[in-house]
C-alpha positions as CSV (number, residue, x, y, z in Angstrom):
1,M,170.0,151.4,129.1
2,K,170.2,150.6,132.8
3,E,167.5,151.7,135.1
4,V,168.6,154.3,138.0
5,I,166.2,155.0,140.5
6,N,167.1,158.8,142.2
7,P,168.6,158.0,145.9
8,A,166.5,161.1,146.9
9,M,163.3,159.4,146.0
10,V,164.1,156.6,148.5
11,P,162.3,157.6,152.0
12,Q,164.5,158.0,155.0
13,R,164.3,156.9,158.6
14,T,165.7,158.7,161.5
15,L,167.7,157.0,163.9
16,Y,167.3,158.3,167.7
17,T,170.7,160.1,166.7
18,G,168.9,162.3,164.4
19,D,171.0,160.9,161.5
20,T,169.1,159.0,158.7
21,I,169.2,155.7,156.8
22,P,167.7,154.6,153.7
23,C,164.0,152.8,154.2
24,I,165.4,149.8,152.1
25,G,168.7,148.6,151.6
26,M,170.4,145.6,150.2
27,G,171.3,142.1,152.1
28,T,174.6,140.4,151.0
29,F,174.2,136.8,152.4
30,G,173.8,134.4,150.0
31,S,177.0,132.1,150.3
32,D,175.2,128.9,150.4
33,R,173.6,129.7,147.0
34,F,175.9,132.4,145.3
35,T,179.5,132.9,144.7
36,P,181.2,136.1,146.3
37,E,181.8,137.2,142.9
38,Q,178.0,136.8,141.9
39,I,177.3,138.8,145.1
40,S,179.7,141.5,144.8
41,N,178.7,142.3,141.0
42,A,175.0,142.6,142.6
43,V,176.3,145.5,145.0
44,A,178.3,146.9,142.0
45,G,175.0,147.1,139.7
46,A,172.9,148.1,143.0
47,I,175.1,151.0,143.8
48,E,174.9,152.4,140.2
49,A,170.8,151.3,140.5
50,G,170.6,154.0,143.4
51,Y,171.2,151.7,146.5
52,R,172.9,153.3,149.2
53,L,172.2,150.9,152.2
54,F,174.2,147.7,152.1
55,D,174.2,145.1,154.9
56,C,177.3,143.0,155.1
57,A,178.8,140.6,157.8
58,A,182.4,138.9,158.3
59,C,180.4,135.2,158.2
60,Y,179.1,135.6,154.7
61,G,182.7,135.4,153.5
62,N,182.4,138.1,150.9
63,E,183.5,141.2,152.2
64,A,186.9,141.5,150.5
65,Q,185.3,141.0,147.1
66,I,182.5,143.5,148.2
67,G,185.4,146.0,149.5
68,E,186.5,146.0,145.8
69,V,183.1,147.2,144.4
70,F,183.0,149.7,147.2
71,D,186.3,151.0,146.1
72,A,186.1,151.5,142.5
73,A,182.9,153.0,143.2
74,F,184.6,156.0,145.4
75,R,187.4,155.9,142.6
76,K,185.0,156.4,139.7
77,G,183.2,158.6,141.4
78,T,179.9,156.6,141.2
79,V,179.1,157.5,144.7
80,K,180.7,159.2,147.9
81,R,181.7,157.4,150.9
82,E,179.6,159.5,152.9
83,E,176.5,158.8,150.7
84,L,176.7,155.3,151.6
85,F,175.3,153.5,154.7
86,I,177.3,150.3,155.2
87,T,176.6,147.9,158.2
88,T,178.6,144.8,159.2
89,K,178.7,142.5,161.9
90,V,180.9,140.8,164.6
91,W,180.5,136.8,164.3
92,N,180.1,134.4,167.2
93,D,183.9,133.4,167.1
94,M,185.1,136.8,168.1
95,H,183.1,137.9,171.0
96,G,185.7,137.9,173.1
97,Q,187.9,140.9,175.0
98,G,189.8,142.3,172.2
99,D,188.1,140.2,169.6
100,V,185.4,142.2,168.3
101,L,188.3,145.0,167.6
102,L,190.2,142.5,165.7
103,S,186.8,141.7,163.6
104,C,186.3,145.3,163.1
105,A,189.5,145.7,161.8
106,K,189.5,142.9,159.1
107,S,186.0,144.0,158.1
108,L,187.3,147.5,157.5
109,R,190.4,146.1,155.5
110,D,188.3,143.8,153.4
111,L,185.7,146.4,153.1
112,K,188.3,148.8,151.8
113,L,186.8,151.4,154.4
114,D,188.3,154.1,157.3
115,Y,184.8,153.3,159.2
116,V,181.7,151.5,159.1
117,D,178.0,153.3,159.8
118,L,176.9,150.5,162.1
119,F,178.4,147.4,163.7
120,F,176.1,144.7,164.7
121,V,176.6,142.1,167.1
122,H,175.6,139.3,164.7
123,W,173.9,136.6,167.3
124,P,173.7,137.4,171.4
125,F,176.2,134.7,172.3
126,P,179.6,133.1,171.1
127,N,177.8,129.7,169.8
128,Y,180.3,129.4,166.7
129,H,179.0,127.1,163.8
130,A,181.2,126.4,160.4
131,P,179.8,128.2,157.6
132,G,177.7,125.8,155.3
133,C,177.3,123.2,158.0
134,D,173.6,121.4,158.2
135,G,170.8,122.0,160.4
136,D,171.9,118.9,162.6
137,S,175.2,120.5,163.7
138,R,176.1,121.4,167.3
139,N,178.9,122.7,169.0
140,P,179.6,121.1,172.2
141,D,181.4,124.2,173.3
142,S,177.8,126.1,173.2
143,K,176.3,127.7,175.9
144,P,173.1,129.7,176.8
145,F,172.7,133.3,176.8
146,S,175.1,135.0,179.3
147,V,174.1,139.0,180.4
148,D,177.7,139.3,181.8
149,E,179.4,137.9,178.3
150,F,177.2,139.9,176.0
151,M,178.1,143.2,177.9
152,T,181.5,142.4,177.4
153,T,181.1,142.1,174.1
154,W,178.9,145.3,173.8
155,R,181.5,147.0,176.0
156,Q,184.1,146.5,173.0
157,C,181.2,147.8,170.3
158,E,181.0,150.8,172.2
159,R,184.8,151.2,172.1
160,L,184.6,151.1,168.3
161,V,182.3,154.4,168.6
162,D,184.9,155.9,170.4
163,M,187.8,155.5,168.0
164,G,185.8,156.4,165.3
165,L,186.0,152.7,163.7
166,T,182.0,152.6,163.5
167,R,179.2,155.5,163.7
168,F,176.8,153.3,165.3
169,I,176.6,150.2,166.9
170,G,173.5,147.6,167.2
171,M,172.6,144.3,168.3
172,S,170.6,141.3,166.2
173,N,168.8,138.1,166.8
174,M,167.8,139.6,170.3
175,T,164.5,138.7,172.4
176,I,162.4,141.2,174.7
177,P,163.7,139.4,177.8
178,K,167.3,139.8,176.5
179,L,166.8,143.3,175.7
180,N,165.2,143.9,178.9
181,A,168.2,142.4,180.6
182,V,171.2,144.3,178.4
183,L,169.6,147.7,177.4
184,P,169.8,149.3,180.8
185,L,173.7,148.4,181.2
186,C,174.5,150.1,177.7
187,R,176.2,153.1,177.8
188,I,175.7,153.7,174.2
189,K,171.9,152.5,173.3
190,P,171.6,150.5,170.1
191,V,170.4,152.6,167.0
192,A,168.9,149.6,165.7
193,I,167.9,145.7,166.2
194,E,168.4,143.8,163.0
195,M,165.7,140.6,163.2
196,E,163.6,138.6,161.2
197,L,160.8,140.3,160.0
198,H,158.3,139.5,156.9
199,L,154.6,139.2,156.5
200,C,154.4,136.0,157.8
201,F,156.5,136.4,160.8
202,Q,155.8,140.0,161.7
203,Q,156.9,140.0,165.7
204,P,154.4,142.4,166.5
205,E,155.7,142.8,170.0
206,L,159.2,143.0,169.7
207,F,158.9,145.6,166.8
208,R,156.4,147.6,169.0
209,Y,159.2,147.3,171.7
210,C,162.2,148.7,169.8
211,V,159.8,151.5,168.1
212,D,158.8,152.5,171.6
213,R,162.1,152.8,172.7
214,D,163.2,154.8,169.3
215,I,165.2,151.7,168.3
216,L,165.1,151.2,164.4
217,P,163.8,147.5,163.5
218,I,165.8,146.3,160.4
219,G,164.2,143.3,158.7
220,F,165.9,140.4,157.1
221,C,164.1,137.5,155.1
222,P,161.6,140.6,154.2
223,I,160.2,138.3,151.4
224,G,160.4,135.1,153.1
225,S,163.9,134.3,152.2
226,P,162.9,131.8,149.3
227,R,167.0,131.1,148.8
228,R,167.6,130.7,152.4
229,P,170.4,127.9,153.3
230,D,168.9,123.9,153.1
231,R,169.7,123.7,157.2
232,D,166.8,126.7,157.7
233,R,164.2,124.8,155.7
234,S,161.3,122.9,157.4
235,P,158.3,121.3,156.2
236,E,155.7,123.6,158.4
237,D,157.4,126.5,156.8
238,I,154.9,129.0,154.9
239,N,155.9,130.8,151.6
240,D,155.2,134.7,152.4
241,I,154.6,135.0,148.3
242,E,152.0,132.2,148.0
243,V,149.5,133.6,150.6
244,P,146.4,134.4,148.9
245,E,145.7,137.7,150.3
246,V,149.6,138.7,149.1
247,A,148.5,137.2,146.0
248,A,145.3,139.4,145.4
249,I,146.8,142.5,146.5
250,A,149.9,141.9,144.0
251,K,147.3,141.5,141.2
252,A,145.5,144.5,142.1
253,H,149.1,146.3,141.7
254,N,149.8,144.4,139.0
255,V,153.0,143.6,140.7
256,H,155.0,140.2,141.9
257,P,153.9,139.6,145.2
258,A,157.6,139.9,146.6
259,V,156.9,143.7,145.9
260,I,154.3,143.8,148.0
261,C,156.0,142.5,150.9
262,L,158.7,145.0,150.6
263,K,156.1,147.4,150.4
264,W,154.4,146.5,153.5
265,A,157.8,146.6,155.5
266,A,159.0,149.9,154.4
267,Q,155.5,151.5,154.8
268,R,155.1,149.6,158.5
269,G,158.4,151.4,159.6
270,Q,161.0,148.8,159.6
271,V,164.0,148.9,157.0
272,P,164.0,145.4,154.8
273,I,167.3,144.5,153.5
274,P,166.0,142.0,150.5
275,F,169.0,139.9,148.8
276,A,168.9,139.7,145.3
277,V,171.8,139.0,142.6
278,Y,169.6,139.7,139.3
279,E,169.4,143.2,138.1
280,E,165.7,143.0,137.4
281,K,164.9,141.9,141.0
282,Y,166.7,144.5,142.9
283,V,165.9,147.2,140.7
284,S,162.3,146.1,141.3
285,N,162.9,145.8,145.3
286,L,164.5,149.4,145.3
287,R,161.9,151.2,142.7
288,C,158.8,149.7,144.6
289,V,159.3,152.0,147.9
290,T,159.3,155.2,145.8
291,E,155.7,154.5,144.0
292,D,152.3,153.1,144.2
293,P,152.1,152.7,148.1
294,L,149.9,150.3,149.8
295,T,146.3,151.6,151.1
296,E,145.5,151.8,154.7
297,E,142.9,149.0,153.8
298,E,145.5,146.8,152.3
299,M,147.9,147.5,154.9
300,A,145.3,146.6,157.5
301,I,144.8,143.0,155.4
302,M,148.3,142.3,155.6
303,E,148.5,142.3,159.4
304,T,146.3,139.8,159.4
305,V,148.3,137.2,157.5
306,D,151.1,136.8,160.2
307,K,151.2,133.1,161.1
308,N,154.1,133.5,163.3
309,N,156.4,131.2,161.0
310,R,159.8,131.8,162.2
311,L,162.2,130.6,159.3
312,I,165.7,130.9,160.8
313,K,165.2,129.0,163.6
314,G,168.7,128.9,164.9
315,Q,169.3,125.4,166.0
316,V,172.6,125.1,165.0
317,F,173.3,127.5,168.0
318,L,171.8,125.3,170.6
319,W,174.2,124.3,173.6
320,P,174.2,121.0,175.2
321,G,170.9,120.4,177.3
322,A,168.9,122.8,175.1
323,K,165.7,121.1,174.3
324,S,165.0,122.9,170.8
325,W,165.4,125.6,168.6
326,E,162.6,127.7,170.8
327,D,164.9,127.8,173.6
328,L,166.8,130.4,171.6
329,W,164.0,132.6,171.6
330,D,162.9,132.7,175.0
331,L,159.2,132.2,174.1
332,D,158.0,132.1,178.0
333,G,159.4,135.5,178.7
334,T,162.3,134.6,180.5
335,I,165.7,134.0,179.5
336,T,166.2,130.3,178.5
337,R,169.2,128.5,180.5
């Protein structure tokens, strides 16, 4: 008998529009480790287990397979379309005038949907890299962030809302300097910013910046992404689930340390989107937000384990003349040119 988590037991987050989104979802980026079929099979199992939020993207290479799963679930009556919250993203090679609409149309066709709930700009610049490339790959046509180019893309996203092709729009992999530059120019404010968020990379300034502006932080790599691509691995990386404080709290709750990472994320107020293909893990990930919360003392301890350890450095997006991956993240408080 498969375990089912009642979706009504999963806490909701409220967007600035008043609409709600589950406090945890399932990520679907696993193309460097798993086949589209393995990932779509996990999505099928997750729907039956009670998941209602799924984070997709054009560049993950599996939207067509996931679309078959969504369509089957709707036809079977397992879930209604309006009960799911489905996101997708425009990839870097489709930022141009009109291309955003084409990107959204392809995702809708692949996902077999009339609309998505949230459409993200995946990265804030059109610096393309091939799927599965290694960490030393560089595109000679890459260039630094441009407010004008980004806003051209964002205006296209706003049109998607006007056309009813997405309910909401969001940004991803942004920095405070970039947000300061573009938010005043937006006709439609993003409802969410997707960013790397986990115990050893808590991004407190960016997190607070978003919360203060009523923009929901959605966190990828919520357990430190142990299956991230090889290009995103560095010798200095810290494994969140091996941090002694996390291991000790996990032992006290008699759960895996990954569960503690997700409890912390959900209780902090971000929406974690862990990726898992094995039923035991994705069921455990969903169940953990419905029971046995961390104490205030444990949450305070979790704040102290932040190591400012960014895992997804994005070095494949660097432009000619950029010094290091840090140039992507505006560490000195200004947009790096």
